[in-house]
MDAnalysis code that builds the backbone (N, CA, C; Angstrom):
import MDAnalysis as mda
import numpy as np

u = mda.Universe.empty(306, n_residues=102, atom_resindex=np.repeat(np.arange(102), 3), trajectory=True)
u.add_TopologyAttr("name", ["N", "CA", "C"] * 102)
u.add_TopologyAttr("resid", np.arange(1, 103))
u.add_TopologyAttr("resname", ["MET", "THR", "GLY", "LEU", "GLN", "GLU", "LEU", "CYS", "ARG", "LYS", "ILE", "GLY", "ILE", "ARG", "VAL", "LEU", "PHE", "VAL", "GLN", "ASN", "PHE", "LYS", "SER", "ALA", "PRO", "ILE", "TYR", "GLY", "MET", "TYR", "ARG", "TRP", "TYR", "LYS", "ASP", "VAL", "PRO", "LEU", "ILE", "GLN", "LEU", "HIS", "ASP", "ARG", "PHE", "LYS", "LYS", "ARG", "GLU", "THR", "MET", "TRP", "LEU", "THR", "PHE", "PHE", "HIS", "GLU", "LEU", "ALA", "HIS", "VAL", "LEU", "TYR", "HIS", "GLY", "LYS", "LYS", "GLY", "ILE", "CYS", "LEU", "GLN", "ASN", "ILE", "GLU", "ILE", "THR", "HIS", "ASN", "TYR", "PRO", "GLU", "LYS", "GLU", "ASP", "GLU", "ALA", "ASP", "CYS", "PHE", "ALA", "GLN", "LYS", "CYS", "MET", "ALA", "ASP", "ALA", "GLY", "PHE", "VAL"])
u.atoms.positions = np.array([
    [100.286, 122.151, 91.765],
    [100.527, 123.656, 93.075],
    [99.695, 122.860, 94.081],
    [100.371, 122.864, 95.157],
    [99.103, 122.374, 96.361],
    [98.271, 123.268, 97.138],
    [96.918, 122.952, 97.801],
    [96.039, 123.693, 98.777],
    [97.463, 124.387, 99.332],
    [97.556, 124.207, 100.043],
    [98.775, 124.694, 100.722],
    [99.313, 125.492, 100.225],
    [100.032, 125.334, 99.410],
    [100.958, 126.709, 98.794],
    [99.916, 127.464, 97.332],
    [98.568, 127.159, 97.317],
    [97.563, 128.622, 96.420],
    [97.211, 129.218, 97.765],
    [96.929, 128.379, 98.762],
    [96.309, 129.662, 100.054],
    [97.123, 130.510, 100.186],
    [98.803, 129.948, 101.181],
    [99.681, 131.353, 100.975],
    [99.976, 131.988, 100.429],
    [100.098, 131.726, 98.363],
    [99.971, 132.487, 97.464],
    [99.281, 133.775, 97.617],
    [97.536, 133.052, 97.761],
    [97.278, 134.581, 97.850],
    [97.195, 135.397, 99.205],
    [97.959, 135.121, 100.063],
    [98.093, 135.792, 101.182],
    [99.361, 136.691, 100.775],
    [100.077, 136.698, 99.923],
    [101.384, 136.977, 99.685],
    [102.807, 135.432, 99.951],
    [102.605, 134.607, 100.497],
    [104.130, 133.694, 101.079],
    [104.054, 132.963, 100.195],
    [105.462, 132.762, 100.127],
    [105.827, 131.671, 98.659],
    [105.968, 130.100, 99.593],
    [105.231, 128.671, 98.984],
    [105.930, 127.881, 99.784],
    [106.524, 126.895, 98.827],
    [107.221, 126.120, 98.916],
    [108.132, 125.249, 98.061],
    [107.974, 124.261, 98.935],
    [108.139, 122.623, 97.893],
    [108.877, 121.124, 98.592],
    [109.958, 121.606, 97.955],
    [110.792, 120.765, 98.773],
    [111.839, 120.285, 98.045],
    [112.139, 118.825, 98.553],
    [113.368, 118.278, 97.708],
    [114.062, 117.348, 97.960],
    [114.994, 117.884, 98.538],
    [114.850, 116.362, 100.157],
    [115.502, 116.252, 101.345],
    [116.968, 115.969, 101.149],
    [118.689, 116.446, 101.162],
    [119.785, 116.492, 100.934],
    [120.216, 114.796, 102.269],
    [120.385, 114.132, 101.992],
    [120.598, 113.810, 102.515],
    [121.689, 113.642, 103.727],
    [122.959, 114.552, 103.372],
    [123.835, 114.878, 104.763],
    [122.948, 116.590, 105.208],
    [122.195, 116.944, 105.054],
    [121.793, 118.152, 105.678],
    [120.162, 117.723, 105.787],
    [119.990, 117.942, 107.884],
    [119.220, 117.445, 108.738],
    [118.497, 118.758, 108.774],
    [117.662, 118.558, 107.503],
    [116.749, 119.825, 107.743],
    [115.345, 119.985, 107.211],
    [114.538, 120.199, 108.404],
    [112.663, 120.033, 108.049],
    [112.594, 121.029, 106.895],
    [112.349, 122.486, 107.103],
    [112.106, 123.797, 106.858],
    [112.812, 124.964, 107.234],
    [112.587, 125.908, 106.090],
    [113.309, 127.115, 106.723],
    [112.892, 128.108, 106.090],
    [112.643, 129.192, 106.462],
    [112.231, 131.013, 106.147],
    [112.845, 131.824, 105.829],
    [113.041, 132.571, 104.437],
    [113.626, 133.348, 103.792],
    [112.998, 134.262, 103.176],
    [113.812, 135.107, 103.207],
    [112.733, 136.128, 102.315],
    [113.762, 137.134, 100.925],
    [112.831, 136.505, 99.618],
    [113.308, 136.995, 98.685],
    [112.807, 137.543, 97.811],
    [113.727, 138.597, 98.063],
    [112.991, 139.349, 97.265],
    [111.693, 140.103, 97.609],
    [111.947, 140.499, 98.668],
    [110.484, 141.229, 99.588],
    [109.583, 140.086, 99.905],
    [109.559, 139.065, 99.135],
    [108.637, 137.676, 99.724],
    [109.224, 137.017, 100.136],
    [108.815, 136.739, 101.323],
    [108.757, 135.775, 102.400],
    [108.458, 134.097, 102.134],
    [109.657, 133.348, 101.955],
    [109.350, 131.845, 101.320],
    [109.484, 130.807, 102.468],
    [108.397, 129.982, 102.659],
    [109.213, 129.118, 103.347],
    [109.041, 127.686, 102.323],
    [110.107, 127.365, 103.199],
    [110.630, 125.665, 102.449],
    [110.395, 124.913, 103.245],
    [109.394, 123.175, 103.047],
    [109.414, 122.559, 103.671],
    [110.733, 121.070, 102.678],
    [111.342, 120.123, 103.370],
    [112.000, 119.570, 103.038],
    [111.698, 117.776, 102.848],
    [111.213, 117.031, 102.077],
    [110.764, 115.359, 101.713],
    [110.689, 114.826, 103.130],
    [111.738, 114.909, 103.913],
    [111.937, 113.840, 105.027],
    [110.621, 113.750, 105.726],
    [109.966, 113.969, 105.961],
    [108.953, 113.599, 106.831],
    [107.991, 112.746, 106.779],
    [108.581, 111.818, 107.900],
    [107.091, 110.476, 107.935],
    [106.005, 110.608, 108.572],
    [105.687, 111.258, 109.131],
    [104.183, 111.685, 109.104],
    [103.836, 113.035, 109.385],
    [102.408, 113.556, 108.844],
    [101.356, 114.507, 108.131],
    [102.201, 115.667, 109.059],
    [101.362, 115.152, 110.327],
    [101.825, 116.098, 111.440],
    [103.419, 116.610, 111.392],
    [104.261, 116.090, 111.445],
    [105.388, 116.224, 111.361],
    [106.013, 118.035, 110.328],
    [105.355, 117.800, 109.322],
    [105.098, 118.341, 108.443],
    [104.253, 119.513, 107.955],
    [103.106, 119.595, 109.135],
    [102.223, 120.752, 109.679],
    [103.239, 121.807, 110.868],
    [103.929, 120.853, 111.846],
    [104.261, 120.763, 113.024],
    [105.799, 122.033, 112.299],
    [106.745, 121.837, 111.446],
    [107.153, 122.477, 110.438],
    [107.095, 123.898, 109.780],
    [105.763, 123.728, 109.300],
    [104.905, 124.831, 108.346],
    [104.655, 126.010, 109.433],
    [104.007, 125.763, 110.885],
    [104.182, 126.599, 111.612],
    [104.719, 127.200, 112.231],
    [105.588, 126.371, 112.493],
    [107.346, 127.003, 112.882],
    [107.506, 127.590, 111.962],
    [107.803, 127.580, 110.367],
    [108.284, 128.643, 109.679],
    [107.703, 129.842, 109.976],
    [106.128, 128.977, 109.663],
    [105.380, 130.876, 109.405],
    [105.603, 131.723, 110.598],
    [105.808, 131.229, 111.846],
    [105.903, 131.902, 113.446],
    [107.101, 133.191, 112.708],
    [108.197, 132.646, 112.737],
    [109.308, 132.961, 111.741],
    [108.793, 133.976, 110.964],
    [108.532, 134.083, 109.691],
    [107.906, 134.657, 108.644],
    [107.142, 136.502, 109.415],
    [105.853, 135.596, 110.330],
    [104.877, 136.456, 110.557],
    [105.967, 137.867, 111.989],
    [106.836, 136.940, 112.940],
    [107.032, 137.488, 113.973],
    [108.677, 137.833, 114.240],
    [109.115, 137.838, 112.945],
    [111.150, 137.369, 113.452],
    [111.962, 138.644, 111.517],
    [110.428, 138.421, 111.114],
    [110.953, 139.977, 109.730],
    [111.981, 139.127, 108.859],
    [112.303, 140.381, 108.105],
    [113.101, 139.852, 106.829],
    [114.536, 139.723, 106.759],
    [115.146, 139.908, 108.092],
    [116.230, 139.694, 107.927],
    [116.758, 138.923, 108.793],
    [116.199, 137.912, 109.308],
    [116.560, 136.396, 109.549],
    [116.290, 135.327, 108.712],
    [117.096, 134.375, 109.295],
    [116.587, 133.331, 108.328],
    [117.536, 132.041, 109.489],
    [116.195, 131.185, 109.405],
    [116.498, 129.864, 110.875],
    [115.947, 128.426, 109.993],
    [116.946, 128.308, 110.481],
    [116.736, 126.660, 109.777],
    [117.130, 125.633, 110.897],
    [115.253, 125.214, 110.597],
    [115.443, 124.106, 111.755],
    [116.313, 122.939, 112.401],
    [116.706, 122.597, 113.013],
    [117.546, 121.262, 113.363],
    [119.103, 121.364, 113.019],
    [119.386, 123.170, 112.926],
    [120.706, 122.951, 112.940],
    [121.568, 124.206, 113.783],
    [122.481, 123.701, 114.076],
    [122.901, 124.451, 115.232],
    [123.288, 126.337, 115.438],
    [123.231, 126.067, 114.356],
    [123.519, 128.366, 114.670],
    [121.772, 128.817, 115.034],
    [120.746, 128.168, 114.729],
    [119.818, 128.901, 115.108],
    [119.810, 128.647, 116.892],
    [120.530, 128.759, 117.673],
    [120.631, 128.319, 118.521],
    [121.310, 129.437, 118.907],
    [121.805, 130.982, 118.013],
    [122.119, 131.768, 118.416],
    [121.365, 132.666, 119.206],
    [119.816, 132.131, 118.410],
    [119.118, 133.115, 118.883],
    [117.099, 132.564, 119.357],
    [117.875, 131.150, 120.756],
    [116.995, 130.048, 121.193],
    [115.352, 130.961, 121.746],
    [115.590, 132.691, 121.788],
    [113.897, 133.519, 122.141],
    [112.523, 133.397, 120.564],
    [113.584, 133.115, 120.088],
    [113.007, 133.534, 118.640],
    [112.611, 131.666, 119.022],
    [113.289, 131.103, 118.630],
    [112.739, 129.277, 117.825],
    [111.656, 128.920, 118.855],
    [112.136, 129.267, 120.648],
    [111.211, 128.990, 121.407],
    [109.653, 129.896, 120.858],
    [109.418, 131.460, 120.672],
    [108.367, 131.535, 120.229],
    [107.762, 130.469, 118.851],
    [108.563, 130.423, 117.911],
    [108.125, 129.900, 116.636],
    [107.707, 128.658, 117.185],
    [108.132, 127.493, 118.746],
    [107.738, 126.640, 118.497],
    [106.351, 126.186, 118.957],
    [106.546, 127.766, 120.440],
    [104.551, 127.790, 120.553],
    [104.104, 128.202, 119.931],
    [103.841, 128.835, 118.346],
    [103.258, 129.523, 117.886],
    [102.745, 128.319, 117.421],
    [103.789, 126.958, 116.354],
    [102.759, 125.957, 115.725],
    [102.817, 124.717, 117.118],
    [102.933, 125.092, 118.267],
    [102.542, 123.494, 118.978],
    [100.898, 124.347, 119.245],
    [100.408, 125.756, 119.100],
    [99.512, 126.334, 119.545],
    [98.330, 126.039, 117.871],
    [99.138, 126.015, 116.705],
    [98.472, 125.629, 115.787],
    [98.334, 124.268, 115.841],
    [98.361, 123.258, 116.203],
    [98.285, 121.846, 116.420],
    [97.170, 122.013, 117.006],
    [97.670, 122.214, 117.633],
    [96.410, 122.288, 118.669],
    [94.977, 122.456, 118.552],
    [94.866, 123.762, 118.313],
    [94.156, 124.607, 117.199],
    [93.424, 123.605, 116.292],
    [94.343, 122.912, 115.868],
    [94.052, 121.948, 113.992],
    [93.232, 120.718, 114.560],
    [93.409, 120.830, 116.370],
    [93.145, 119.141, 116.102],
    [94.026, 118.285, 116.291],
    [95.346, 118.659, 115.708],
    [96.103, 117.976, 115.677],
    [96.845, 116.602, 117.433],
    [96.837, 117.419, 118.176],
    [97.284, 117.168, 119.587],
    [96.364, 117.084, 120.714],
])
């Protein structure tokens, strides 16, 4: 278990690192499983910053967008809710700036 997974588990969020499917252009997603928020990150990251940006983006969905949603980053269906994606992007960019990545 990574430090990120352990830290998130302490606050009730599960983080999974999974192998990427070559035919699925997904970097991350969030969902709720049995009332537990789950952030899933795929292994297609070439830079550490991209992984963190994706994590914070998905965390914003967990914090702000509730249990009924499911968002797959970089998949066309997410554009049905552009305000949610914009909000998650802004949250992630702020977290990155606060952490000194930007």
